[in-house]
C-alpha positions, 0 to 999 in steps of 0.5 A: 244028850250023851252025858260025855258031851256034858262032861266034856263041856262042864265049864259051860254046863256047871253054870246051868247046874248051879242055876238048877241046884243052887245049894251046889257051890262053884267049888263043889261043881268044880270038884264034880267036874262033870262026873254024873255019879258025883253030881248025883251024890252031891245033890242027894247030900245037899237036898237030903233026897233019895238016890232015886230022886237025885237020879231023876233030877240028873236025868231031867237035867240031861234031857233038858240040855238035849236041845242046847246047841253045842 
């Protein structure tokens, strides 16, 4: 799935993101507003993981949403 689709439908995907990364609050997800780099940074801070691990997790999230109908 193209990240532009996730960004454009962030209200829908933010709930799925919170289910995956429970430490990210609704307020933080609202600020992220679908911006991929900001999501990676927030995941990295919240979970104390490396940039590479955060990238891997976001990529997995993106790929998992590939089969979600728009």
